[in-house]
C-alpha positions in Angstrom: 39.2 57.8 -5.6 41.0 54.4 -5.8 44.3 56.0 -4.8 42.7 57.8 -1.8 40.6 54.9 -0.5 42.4 51.8 -1.9 43.8 50.9 1.6 40.3 51.4 3.1 38.7 49.0 0.6 41.4 46.4 1.1 41.1 46.3 4.9 37.3 46.2 4.7 37.5 43.3 2.3 39.7 41.4 4.6 37.3 42.1 7.5 34.4 40.9 5.5 36.2 37.7 4.4 37.0 36.9 8.0 33.9 37.9 9.8 31.1 37.3 7.2 30.0 34.0 8.8 29.5 35.7 12.2 27.0 38.1 10.7 25.3 35.6 8.4 24.7 32.9 11.0 21.3 33.1 12.8 21.2 31.5 16.2 19.0 32.1 19.3 18.6 35.8 19.8 19.2 37.3 23.3 16.7 39.1 25.5 17.6 42.6 24.3 17.8 41.5 20.7 14.3 40.2 20.9 13.2 43.4 22.5 14.6 45.6 19.7 13.3 43.3 16.9 10.0 42.9 18.7 9.6 46.7 18.9 10.4 47.0 15.2 7.9 44.3 14.3 5.2 45.9 16.4 5.8 49.3 14.8 5.1 47.7 11.4 2.2 45.4 12.4 0.5 47.2 15.3 1.8 50.8 14.9 2.7 50.7 18.6 6.0 51.1 20.3 5.8 48.2 22.8 6.0 44.5 22.8 3.8 41.7 24.2 1.5 43.3 26.9 1.2 46.3 29.2 3.5 48.7 27.4 6.4 46.4 28.0 9.8 47.8 26.9 8.2 51.0 25.8 10.9 53.0 27.6 13.6 51.8 25.1 15.5 54.4 23.0 13.5 54.4 19.7 15.9 55.1 16.9 17.3 51.7 16.3 13.9 49.9 16.4 12.5 52.5 14.0 15.3 51.9 11.6 14.8 48.2 11.8 11.0 48.8 11.3 11.8 50.5 8.0 13.8 47.5 6.8 11.0 45.1 7.9 8.4 47.2 6.1 10.5 47.0 2.9 11.8 43.4 3.1 9.7 41.6 5.7 10.7 40.4 9.1 14.0 38.5 9.4 16.5 38.1 12.2 19.4 37.8 9.7 18.3 41.2 8.2 19.1 42.9 11.6 22.6 41.4 11.7 23.3 42.4 8.1 22.0 45.9 8.9 24.4 46.1 11.8 27.3 45.0 9.5 26.4 47.9 7.2 26.4 50.3 10.1 29.8 49.0 11.3 31.2 49.6 7.8 29.8 53.1 7.7 31.3 53.9 11.2 34.7 52.6 10.0 34.5 54.9 7.0 33.7 58.0 9.1 36.6 57.2 11.5 38.9 56.7 8.5 37.9 60.0 7.1 38.4 61.8 10.5 42.0 60.4 10.7 42.7 61.1 7.0 41.4 64.7 7.0 42.9 65.7 10.4 46.2 64.0 10.0 47.3 61.7 7.1 46.8 58.4 5.3 49.0 56.5 7.8 46.9 57.5 10.8 43.8 56.6 8.8 45.1 53.2 8.0 46.2 52.6 11.6 42.7 53.7 12.9 41.1 51.2 10.5 43.2 48.3 11.7 42.5 49.3 15.3 38.8 49.6 14.8 38.2 46.3 13.1 40.6 44.4 15.5 38.6 45.5 18.6 37.2 42.2 19.8 34.1 43.6 21.6 33.0 45.4 18.5 32.5 42.3 16.3 30.8 40.2 19.0 28.2 42.8 19.9 27.7 44.0 16.4 26.8 40.5 15.2 23.7 40.7 17.5 20.6 42.8 16.9 21.7 45.5 19.3 22.0 49.3 19.1 25.8 49.6 19.8 26.9 49.8 16.2 24.5 52.7 15.6 25.8 54.4 18.8 29.4 54.1 17.5 28.4 55.5 14.2 26.6 58.6 15.6 29.5 59.3 18.0 31.9 59.0 15.1 29.7 61.4 13.0 29.7 63.9 16.0 33.5 63.8 16.2 33.8 64.1 12.4 31.6 67.2 12.3 33.5 68.8 15.2 37.0 67.9 13.9 36.6 68.2 10.2 33.8 70.6 9.3 33.7 74.4 9.3 32.1 76.4 12.1 28.9 77.4 10.3 28.0 73.8 9.4 28.9 72.7 13.0 26.4 75.1 14.4 23.7 73.6 12.2 24.5 69.9 12.5 26.0 69.0 15.9 22.8 69.4 18.0 20.6 67.3 15.7 23.4 64.6 15.6 23.5 64.7 19.4 19.7 64.3 19.6 19.8 61.3 17.2 22.5 59.8 19.4 20.4 60.4 22.5 17.5 58.6 20.8 19.8 55.6 20.1 21.0 55.4 23.8 19.9 57.8 26.5 23.4 58.0 28.0 24.6 59.5 24.7 22.8 62.6 25.8 26.2 63.3 27.3 27.2 64.6 23.9 25.2 67.8 24.8 27.6 68.7 27.7 30.5 67.6 25.5 29.5 70.1 22.9 29.2 72.8 25.5 32.6 72.0 26.9 34.2 72.0 23.5 32.7 75.4 22.7 34.0 76.7 26.1 37.5 75.3 25.4 37.5 77.0 22.0 36.2 80.2 23.5 33.3 80.3 21.0 30.2 80.7 23.3 29.3 84.1 22.1 29.7 83.2 18.5 27.4 80.2 18.9 24.7 82.0 20.9 24.6 84.8 18.3 24.4 82.4 15.4 21.1 82.0 13.5 22.2 78.5 12.4 22.7 77.4 16.0 19.1 78.4 16.9 17.9 76.6 13.8 19.6 73.5 15.0 17.8 73.9 18.4 14.5 74.0 16.6 15.4 70.9 14.5 16.5 69.0 17.6 13.2 69.9 19.3 11.2 68.7 16.4 13.2 65.4 16.3 12.3 64.9 20.0 8.7 65.8 19.7 7.1 62.4 18.9 9.3 60.8 21.5 8.1 63.3 24.1 4.5 62.7 23.2 5.1 58.9 23.6 6.7 59.5 27.0 3.8 61.5 28.2 1.3 59.0 27.0 3.0 56.0 28.6 4.9 57.4 31.6 3.2 60.8 32.3 6.3 63.0 31.6 7.9 64.4 28.5 11.2 62.7 29.5 9.5 59.7 31.2 11.0 57.1 28.9 14.5 58.2 29.8 13.8 58.5 33.5 12.2 55.1 33.7 15.1 53.6 31.8 17.4 55.2 34.4 15.2 53.7 37.1 15.6 50.3 35.5 19.4 50.4 35.2 19.9 51.9 38.7 17.3 50.1 40.8 16.0 47.0 39.1 18.9 45.3 37.3 22.0 43.8 38.9 24.3 46.6 40.1 28.0 46.8 39.9 30.4 48.9 42.0 31.5 52.3 40.7 35.0 51.1 40.0 33.9 48.1 37.8 35.1 49.7 34.6 38.4 50.8 36.2 39.1 47.3 37.4 38.2 45.7 34.1 39.8 48.4 31.9 42.2 46.0 30.2 39.6 43.2 29.8 37.3 45.7 28.0 39.8 47.6 25.9 42.6 45.0 25.7 45.9 46.4 24.2 43.9 49.2 22.5 43.3 50.7 25.9 46.9 50.7 26.9 47.9 52.3 23.6 45.1 54.9 24.2 46.3 55.8 27.7 49.9 56.2 26.6 48.7 58.2 23.5 46.4 60.5 25.4 49.2 61.4 27.9 51.8 61.9 25.1 49.5 63.9 22.8 48.3 66.2 25.6 52.0 66.8 26.6 52.7 67.6 22.9 49.7 69.9 22.8 48.1 68.1 19.8 44.8 70.0 19.8 43.1 67.7 17.3 42.7 65.0 19.9 41.0 67.2 22.5 37.5 66.2 21.4 38.1 62.4 21.4 39.9 62.5 24.8 37.2 64.7 26.4 34.5 62.4 25.1 36.3 59.4 26.6 36.7 61.0 30.0 33.2 62.3 30.1 31.4 59.2 29.1 33.7 56.8 31.1 32.9 58.8 34.3 29.2 58.9 33.5 29.0 55.2 33.1 31.1 54.5 36.2 29.4 56.8 38.7 25.8 57.4 37.4 24.7 54.2 35.7 24.5 51.3 38.1 24.1 48.4 35.6 27.4 47.8 33.9 28.4 45.7 30.9 31.4 45.7 28.5 29.2 46.7 25.6 28.0 49.8 27.3 31.4 51.4 26.7 31.5 50.7 22.9 30.6 54.4 22.2 34.1 55.1 23.4 35.7 53.1 20.5 36.0 56.1 18.1 38.1 57.9 20.7 40.2 54.9 21.5 40.9 54.3 17.9 41.7 57.8 16.8 44.0 58.7 19.7 45.8 55.4 19.5 46.4 55.7 15.8 47.6 59.3 16.0 50.0 58.3 18.8 51.5 55.4 16.9 51.9 57.5 13.8 53.8 60.2 15.9 56.0 57.5 17.4 57.0 56.2 14.0 57.0 59.5 12.1 60.8 60.2 12.4 61.8 56.6 11.6 60.7 54.6 8.6 61.6 51.4 10.2 59.5 52.2 13.3 56.5 53.0 11.2 56.8 49.7 9.4 57.0 47.9 12.8 53.9 49.7 14.0 51.9 48.8 10.9 53.1 45.2 11.0 52.2 44.9 14.7 48.7 46.4 14.2 48.1 44.1 11.1 49.0 41.0 13.3 46.7 42.2 16.0 44.0 42.8 13.4 44.1 39.3 11.9 44.6 37.4 15.2 42.0 39.2 17.3 39.5 39.3 14.5 39.7 35.6 14.0 39.3 35.0 17.7 36.3 37.4 17.9 34.6 35.5 15.0 35.1 32.2 16.8 33.5 33.6 20.0 30.6 35.1 18.1 30.0 31.8 16.3 30.1 29.8 19.5 27.6 32.1 21.1 25.2 31.9 18.1 25.2 28.1 18.1 24.3 28.0 21.8 20.8 27.8 23.4 19.2 26.0 20.5 16.7 24.6 23.0 14.9 27.9 22.9 14.4 27.6 19.2 13.1 24.1 19.6 10.6 25.1 22.3 9.4 28.0 20.2 8.7 25.7 17.3 6.8 23.3 19.5 4.6 26.2 20.8 4.0 27.6 17.3 2.8 24.2 16.0 0.9 23.3 19.2 -2.1 24.2 21.1 -3.5 27.8 20.8 -3.2 30.2 23.7 -0.7 32.3 25.5 2.6 31.3 27.1 3.8 31.8 30.7 7.6 32.4 31.0 10.2 34.7 32.6 11.7 35.1 29.1 8.9 37.1 27.6 10.7 39.0 24.9 12.3 35.8 23.4 9.2 33.6 23.3 7.0 36.5 22.3 9.1 37.2 19.2 9.8 33.6 18.2 6.3 32.3 18.7 4.1 35.3 18.0 2.1 34.4 21.2 1.4 36.7 24.2 3.7 35.8 27.0 2.6 36.2 30.7 5.1 36.5 33.5 4.6 34.2 36.6 2.4 35.6 39.4 4.3 36.5 42.6 2.5 33.9 44.7 1.6 30.3 43.8 -2.0 30.7 45.0 -2.6 33.0 41.9 -1.4 30.5 39.4 -4.8 29.0 38.5 -6.3 32.4 38.2 -3.5 33.6 35.8 -3.8 30.4 33.6 -7.6 31.0 33.2 -7.5 34.8 32.8 -4.8 34.8 30.2 -5.7 31.5 28.4 -2.3 30.0 29.1 -1.5 26.9 27.1 2.2 26.5 27.8 4.5 27.2 30.7 8.3 27.5 30.1 10.5 26.9 33.2 13.9 28.4 32.4 16.8 28.4 34.7 18.6 31.2 32.7 16.2 33.9 33.9 14.9 35.0 37.3 11.6 33.5 38.3 9.7 33.1 41.6 11.2 30.4 43.8 8.0 28.4 44.0 7.6 27.8 40.2 9.5 24.5 39.8 8.0 23.0 42.9 4.5 24.0 41.9 4.5 22.4 38.4 6.0 19.2 39.8 3.3 18.9 42.5 0.5 19.4 40.0 0.7 16.7 37.3 -3.1 17.0 37.0 -2.5 20.5 35.4 0.9 20.4 33.7 2.2 17.8 31.2 5.9 18.0 30.5 6.5 17.9 26.7 10.1 19.0 26.5 13.3 19.1 28.7 16.9 19.8 27.8 20.1 20.7 29.6 21.9 23.1 27.3 23.0 26.6 27.9 20.7 26.3 30.9 18.0 23.8 31.9 14.7 24.4 30.1 11.4 22.6 30.5 8.2 23.1 28.6 4.8 22.1 30.1 1.5 22.0 28.4 -1.7 22.8 30.3 -4.1 19.9 30.2 
């Protein structure tokens, strides 16, 4: 055990020593973080998959909030708990990737994959927030592990349920379904799968996993897949859109040197007919094209499910390059170790800087919690709903409805926040009505934030 996994434990220990503070520090959570933690909290407290009012955020993929809800049920609500949970998921994903490389190739590829995984700067930043990306990476890694390292009979039983869980962690990971079909076609096993009893058992298991999600989608959105289609509507029509070539133009910024090694490795290994890398390369191509051409909203973190592919192909390529030369292998390991330490230190610094920013929101939340009873009006409804425990009402579209909203929803505080979109008339309106609004807080930090109390 120690001989087999000694290198794994050493690298993980170094990662923990360097990055621990980034996971342990609790700063001001972001919008999506508050959504996920708010959903989890409401599952425990209200037995409802929504936050705030009006079924807000009920379209979100449910797996990550439900896992958080289990932790909150056992240990109580804590923002830090979500960060430590993500740290655990990252370590689990690293082990799965290490095992894929060790079983398919050798210990050198496994060690290289581990260095590459932990040195990916985007991973540490986004996994130190209460977001679903680490869970997505883990489930994609498990899918690749089962396909690449497990016998056919177990594949037939396991891969569809794993794909379904991945879909429930992020709807775009439903692309694992066509990936599975393509892999079966490539291996010329369609007839074998369709005639397998275990495969049809896996279909039934997957359907049962989806059942409660489908009932929820019908109840809230009127369709068995309403949560997913509404989410697609949000990312393609409501949020800020980026051009189709956004990820192509930012390829190096997203994947850094890992991406260059991956591209070279994919070309080389395909030329050398290394069949073990077919699944990781197909997954990269399929998911990259999906996110480029079908999903309008784009963000670096949305490509994190590609990390297992990048790591495995790059590690295999570097091992092949140094396999005939001991000196070259030592150079590769030394280079990756240097990248690991330097980039990881940088990533911890960036994560720390981010978590110490926007402290004004925490200060406002404390003022509201200790102040006058009633609801809050703000464009940042997930953050203030989670941090204050109050209902948070969005601004009306027209200023003439402001008085009606204040009375109808018993509004006690109004937060004017330049970080988030709000109607153009809001700042002018509160300044012109000192008989209604009393400014109790103002700060220029990450953005300008003002807190007004209703007289």
